[in-house]
N, C-alpha and C positions, 0 to 999 in steps of 0.2 A: 722330344728330341733328346738324344743321349749327350750328356755333357762330356767334354774332353777332360782328362786329367789336368789339373791346373798346376803351374809351376810359378812360384812367387820367389823372386830374386831380391835379396836385400843388398843394396850396393851404395857405397859412397867412398870416394877415394881420399878418405881422411879418417884416421883412427879416433876412437873415443866417442864416436857418435852414438854408440849403443846398438849396433847392428845385431850382435849375438844375443844379448838380453832380449831384444825385440823378437828375434827369430824363435827363441825357445818359448817365450810366453805366447806368441802367436800360434806356434805349433800346438800347444796345449789347449789354448782357447778354441782353435779350429776342431781339434779332436773331440773336445767336450761338446761342440756343436754338431758332431756326427761325421766329420771327415776321418779318413784313414791316412795318417801323415808319415812321410819319410823326410827327414831333415839331413842335408848334406853339408859338410864342412869343406869349404874350398880355401880356407885360410891357413897357411902353414903354421900359424900360432896355435891352432887347434883348440880354441876355447869352447866351440860347440861340441866337439868330441869329448872334451874333459867334462862338460856338463852331462853328457850322456853316461860317462863312467860314474859320476856322482849319483846320477839317477838310479843306475842299476845297483849300486852299492846300497841305496836307500830302500830298495825293494825287500819285502812286499809291504812293510808297515807304513812308510811315509808316502808312497806313491799310489794313486788311485787306479792307474791303468799300467800295470806291469808290462814291460817289453815294448810299450808304445809311447811316443812315436818311435819309429825306426830312426836311429841316429848313427851316421857313419861318415867317415872321411871319404870323399870322392877320390877313387884311385887316380893318382897323378899320371900313370901310364895309360889311362883310359880317357883322358880329357877330350881327345879327338873324337870319341864315340859318345860324347855326353848326350846328344839329342836322341839317338836311338836307344841308349841305355835308360834314359828317363822315360821314353815312350813305352818301354817294356813293362814299366811298373804298373801300368793300368791293369794289365792281365793278372797281376798279383794282388789286385784289390786296393792299391794305393789310389787315392783320389786327389791328394795334394802333396807336391814336393816343395820343400822350402830350401833355397840355396843361400848359405851364408858366405859372403865373399870377403877377401882381404881388403884392407883400406889401402889400396894401391891401384894404379892404372896399369894393368898388365893383361896379357892375352887370355888368362883364365877368367878374369873378371868380365872381359868382353864376350867370351864364350857363354858365361852364365847369363849375361844380358840377352844375348841372341836367342837363347833357348827358352826364355821366360815367357809366361803368359802375361805377367804384370810385374813391374819393378817398383819397389819401395825404396825411397832415398831418405834414410834417417838424417836429420840435421838439427843441431842444437841451435838456440836462438843467440848466436854470437856473430860478430862481424867476420871473425876468422873463418868460421864454418861457411858463411855465405860466400866468401871469397874462394874457399877451397872447393865448393860443390860444382863450380862451372865445368871442369872436365868430365864429371860424371854425367851431368846433364847433356853435354854435347855428345858423349858416347851413346847414351840411350836414344837420343834423337836420330843419330846416324842409323841405329838399329831399327828404328820404326816401332819399338816396343812401347806400349802404354805405360805410364808411370805416375806416381804421386809422391810428393814429399810428406814425410812424417815429422812433424815438429816435436822433438824429443827433449827430455830433461828440462822441461820448462819450470820456472820458479812458481812455487805455491804461494808466494807472498801477494796479498790482495793489492790491486792497483799497480802491479808491475806491468808496465806496457810493452816490455821488450819482446815477449812472445807474439803479441798481437801485431806489433810493427813488422817483426820478421815474417809472419804469416801473410801479411798484406803484400810484402815485397815478393815473396815466393809465388803467391797466387797470380802475379802477372806474368810468370813464365811457365807455370804448370799447375796441376791439380794439388790441392792440399787434402790429405787424408784427415778423417775425423775420428775421434777428437784429438786435441792436443794431448800429448802424453807428458804428465808432470814428473818432476823429480821426487820419487817416493822410495823410502827404504824397502818397501815390500818387494820391489823388482830385484834389487841386488840380494836381499835375504833369500828370496825364493830360488834365484839362480844358484846361490851357494849351497842351497839344500837339494839341488838337483831337481827342482820343480818349476813349473810355470807359475806365474803370479796368481792365477785363478785357482790353482791347487793350494798354494802356500797361505794365501789370505783370501779365500773365496768371497768374503763379504766386504772387502775393503775397497777403497776408491780406485786403487790401481787395477784391481780385478775387473772392476766395472768399465774402466778405460779400455782394457785389452779386449774385453768382449765386444764393446762398441767398435773398436778398431777392426776386429776380425770381421764383423758384420758388414762394415763399410768395404773392406777389401774383397770380401766374398761377392758382394753386389757388383763392384766395379769390374771384377775379373771374370765374372760368369759369362759363358758363351763367347769369350774373346778368342779370335783366331790364333 
């Protein structure tokens, strides 16, 4: 059976949850696992596009895969054509599209949800994030798209139960992606270097987390309509 090109949308209507950092490191982990990736910035802030600029500036010495993944801002005047434009990428050899959305409830975010194969909802283990995630979940449920929470920026302090308590609460309303993503400097340092964490510190704990997360997402999103 021929697999459809997958579109993974990172969405949460709250800033600071780590969508862009996850998007960049997931893109690289997927690429290293054999995917051909295009990442699109739907956030007016443009952090994903800026990462792409830093990445191109670092070539060829600091980046293992020059010119990949494709990183572009999605044209604002083409938003109404998002679905067919993404569909045309398969003919160009793209197997995975990653959409990085703004931390806002707006029509562009809803479009990105509607065209997705699978949605990832990054959330930090705080009560404020739990309260803020409700509109995101409601929008995804209205769309009928499959989704999972990614518990992000969790404490590395032993016996800190906040992440586990948050995960238990989230599991009651949706899937939890695996593993938990911890708060590690490698994520931010890799982003600042225009790299994914699996490139920046390939033998580190953060890189291992991201490879596991991509394998989980790949399995969950495979053959989804």
